[in-house]
C-alpha positions as CSV (number, residue, x, y, z in Angstrom):
1,M,-51.2,23.1,-20.2
2,A,-48.7,23.4,-17.1
3,L,-44.9,23.6,-17.1
4,L,-44.5,19.8,-16.2
5,W,-47.7,18.1,-17.4
6,E,-49.5,18.6,-20.9
7,V,-53.1,17.6,-20.2
8,T,-53.6,17.1,-16.4
9,F,-51.4,16.1,-13.5
10,V,-53.2,12.7,-12.9
11,E,-52.3,11.8,-16.6
12,F,-48.7,12.7,-16.2
13,L,-48.5,10.9,-12.7
14,I,-50.1,7.5,-14.4
15,V,-48.1,7.6,-17.6
16,T,-45.0,9.3,-17.2
17,V,-44.2,8.5,-13.4
18,V,-45.8,5.3,-12.5
19,I,-45.7,3.3,-16.1
20,G,-42.6,5.3,-17.5
21,G,-40.8,5.2,-14.0
22,A,-41.3,1.5,-13.5
23,L,-40.0,0.6,-16.9
24,A,-37.2,3.0,-16.7
25,Y,-36.1,1.4,-13.2
26,A,-36.3,-1.9,-15.1
27,I,-33.9,-0.3,-17.8
28,G,-31.7,0.7,-14.9
29,R,-31.6,-2.7,-13.4
30,S,-30.8,-4.6,-16.7
31,T,-28.0,-2.2,-17.8
32,A,-26.6,-2.8,-14.3
33,R,-26.8,-6.6,-14.3
34,S,-25.2,-7.0,-17.7
35,W,-22.5,-4.3,-16.7
36,S,-23.5,-2.3,-19.9
37,G,-22.3,1.5,-19.7
38,W,-24.3,4.7,-18.9
39,G,-24.7,5.4,-22.7
40,L,-26.7,2.5,-23.5
41,M,-29.0,3.2,-20.7
42,V,-29.5,6.6,-22.0
43,F,-30.3,5.3,-25.3
44,Y,-32.8,3.0,-24.0
45,C,-34.3,6.0,-22.0
46,L,-34.7,7.7,-25.3
47,L,-36.5,5.2,-26.8
48,L,-38.9,4.6,-23.9
49,T,-39.5,8.7,-23.9
50,A,-40.5,8.2,-27.4
51,A,-43.1,5.5,-26.4
52,I,-44.1,7.5,-23.3
53,R,-45.0,10.5,-25.7
54,F,-46.9,8.1,-28.1
55,L,-49.0,7.2,-25.1
56,H,-49.6,10.7,-23.9
57,F,-50.6,11.5,-27.8
58,S,-52.9,8.4,-28.2
59,L,-54.6,8.0,-24.9
60,F,-54.8,11.6,-23.5
61,H,-54.5,13.6,-26.9
62,G,-51.5,15.0,-26.1
63,T,-48.9,16.4,-28.7
64,F,-46.4,14.1,-30.6
65,F,-43.6,14.8,-32.6
66,L,-45.5,14.7,-35.9
67,P,-47.0,17.3,-37.6
68,P,-44.1,19.7,-37.4
69,E,-46.4,22.3,-36.0
70,T,-46.6,20.5,-32.7
71,L,-42.7,19.9,-32.5
72,P,-41.6,22.6,-30.2
73,T,-44.5,21.6,-27.5
74,A,-43.9,17.9,-28.0
75,L,-40.1,18.5,-27.4
76,H,-40.6,20.5,-24.4
77,Y,-42.7,17.7,-22.8
78,G,-40.4,15.0,-24.1
79,V,-37.4,16.8,-22.4
80,I,-39.3,16.6,-19.1
81,D,-40.4,12.9,-19.6
82,F,-36.9,12.1,-20.4
83,A,-35.5,13.8,-17.2
84,V,-38.0,11.8,-15.1
85,I,-37.3,8.5,-17.1
86,V,-33.6,8.9,-16.7
87,A,-33.9,9.6,-13.0
88,F,-35.8,6.4,-12.5
89,A,-33.3,4.5,-14.6
90,A,-30.4,6.1,-12.8
91,L,-31.9,4.9,-9.6
92,G,-32.5,1.4,-10.4
93,R,-28.9,1.3,-11.8
94,T,-27.3,2.6,-8.8
95,R,-29.3,0.7,-6.6
96,T,-28.7,-2.7,-8.5
97,R,-24.9,-1.8,-9.0
98,A,-24.5,-1.3,-5.3
99,S,-26.1,-4.5,-4.5
100,Q,-23.7,-6.4,-7.0
101,M,-20.7,-4.7,-5.7
102,A,-21.6,-5.6,-2.0
103,R,-22.4,-9.1,-3.1
104,Q,-19.3,-9.4,-5.1
105,Y,-16.7,-7.7,-2.8
106,R,-18.4,-8.2,0.4
107,F,-18.6,-4.5,1.4
108,E,-20.8,-3.4,3.8
109,R,-24.2,-2.1,2.8
110,A,-24.8,1.5,3.4
């Protein structure tokens, strides 16, 4: 076990960064397109984090939030997954919102 990944780096890269990142980017885009707030995006990211932790658990024998003995380890890696997911969601949200603002108000694109 390492500080950022639980089983292997490849597993972290595929499940959290590629799959979770793509889904989080879509969350960011959808909350920006519907003009929803950041709070709703963070809530969706929490739900996605639970799903990503379940994928780590079911496919690669990682820890999940149950049983209680594995809760501290699962929370540690859950927070790391959440940080990666929120970063991708924020990227999707800001890029989509910048495009919306440029199209709506005819600003110059950066």
